C-alpha positions as CSV (number, residue, x, y, z in Angstrom):
1,M,-7.3,-11.3,-5.9
2,L,-3.7,-9.9,-5.6
3,T,-1.8,-11.8,-2.5
4,S,1.6,-11.0,-0.8
5,G,2.1,-13.8,1.7
6,S,-0.6,-15.2,4.4
7,N,-1.1,-12.0,6.2
8,V,-1.2,-9.5,3.6
9,A,-3.5,-9.6,0.8
10,I,-5.4,-7.0,-1.5
11,S,-9.0,-8.1,-2.3
12,S,-10.7,-7.6,-5.8
13,D,-12.5,-5.0,-4.3
14,D,-9.5,-3.0,-3.8
15,E,-8.3,-3.6,-7.1
16,R,-11.8,-2.1,-8.3
17,Q,-10.9,1.0,-6.1
18,W,-7.7,1.8,-8.1
19,E,-9.9,2.0,-11.4
20,D,-12.0,4.5,-9.5
21,D,-9.2,6.7,-7.4
22,D,-8.6,8.4,-10.8
23,H,-6.5,6.4,-12.4
24,A,-4.0,5.1,-9.3
25,Y,-3.0,1.8,-10.6
26,D,-2.2,3.4,-13.9
27,R,0.3,6.3,-11.8
28,A,1.6,3.7,-9.8
29,R,2.4,1.6,-12.8
30,R,4.2,4.5,-14.4
31,A,6.0,5.5,-11.8
32,V,7.1,2.2,-11.3
33,D,8.4,1.7,-14.3
34,R,10.4,5.4,-14.1
35,G,12.4,3.9,-11.1
36,E,10.5,6.3,-9.0
37,T,8.7,3.6,-7.2
38,L,9.0,0.2,-5.9
39,P,6.8,-2.5,-6.8
40,I,3.8,-2.5,-4.9
41,V,4.2,-6.5,-4.4
42,E,7.8,-5.6,-2.6
43,L,6.3,-2.8,-0.2
44,L,3.7,-5.2,0.7
45,E,6.2,-8.1,1.9
46,R,8.2,-5.4,3.9
47,L,4.8,-4.5,5.4
48,K,3.7,-7.3,6.5
49,T,6.9,-7.7,8.7
50,R,6.3,-4.3,10.2
51,V,2.4,-4.2,10.7
52,P,1.2,-8.0,10.1
53,G,-2.8,-8.1,9.1
54,E,-4.9,-7.8,5.9
55,V,-4.5,-5.0,3.9
56,V,-8.3,-3.5,3.4
57,G,-7.2,-0.5,1.4
58,V,-4.4,1.2,-0.5
59,E,-4.0,4.7,-1.7
60,F,-1.2,6.1,-4.0
61,E,-0.2,9.6,-3.9
62,R,2.4,12.2,-4.5
63,E,3.0,14.6,-1.3
64,D,5.8,16.9,-0.8
65,G,7.5,15.8,-3.9
66,K,7.6,12.0,-2.7
67,W,5.3,9.2,-3.9
68,L,3.7,7.6,-1.0
69,Y,1.4,4.6,-0.3
70,E,-1.0,4.6,2.6
71,F,-2.2,1.1,3.6
72,K,-5.4,0.6,5.6
73,V,-4.7,-2.7,7.5
74,I,-6.5,-4.7,9.8
75,D,-4.6,-6.4,12.6
76,S,-4.9,-9.7,14.4
77,R,-7.2,-7.6,17.1
78,G,-9.6,-6.3,14.3
79,R,-7.9,-2.7,14.5
80,L,-7.9,-0.6,11.8
81,I,-4.1,0.5,11.7
82,E,-3.0,3.4,8.5
83,V,0.2,3.0,7.7
84,Y,2.2,5.4,5.6
85,V,5.0,4.3,3.7
86,D,7.9,6.1,0.9
87,A,7.1,4.5,-1.9
88,Q,10.7,4.7,-3.4
89,T,12.5,3.4,-0.3
90,G,9.9,1.1,1.5
91,T,10.6,2.9,4.8
92,V,7.6,3.0,7.3
93,L,6.9,6.7,7.5
94,S,4.1,6.4,10.1
95,V,1.5,4.1,11.5
96,E,-1.3,5.2,13.2
97,E,-4.1,3.9,15.0
98,D,-7.5,4.8,12.8
């Protein structure tokens, strides 16, 4: 299990999802190595201050020339929140209740 503080965690099931998602983990690692994105651990740290809860899903994609992370977070009230983050800057672009 990969964790980042007590409020945000990625479960082992989510780690397996990375493997199934067209090698998203490898794409993310290469983007970090090239300096195109911040490491996910750093992004998770920033995320927990903005949207506390448990991360239950992660998607990594390129949209309009930018790398984005979509984090699915269960908040303290049990709501599923989708948080879109610019992977290069760590800026939260939007927070939406699913």
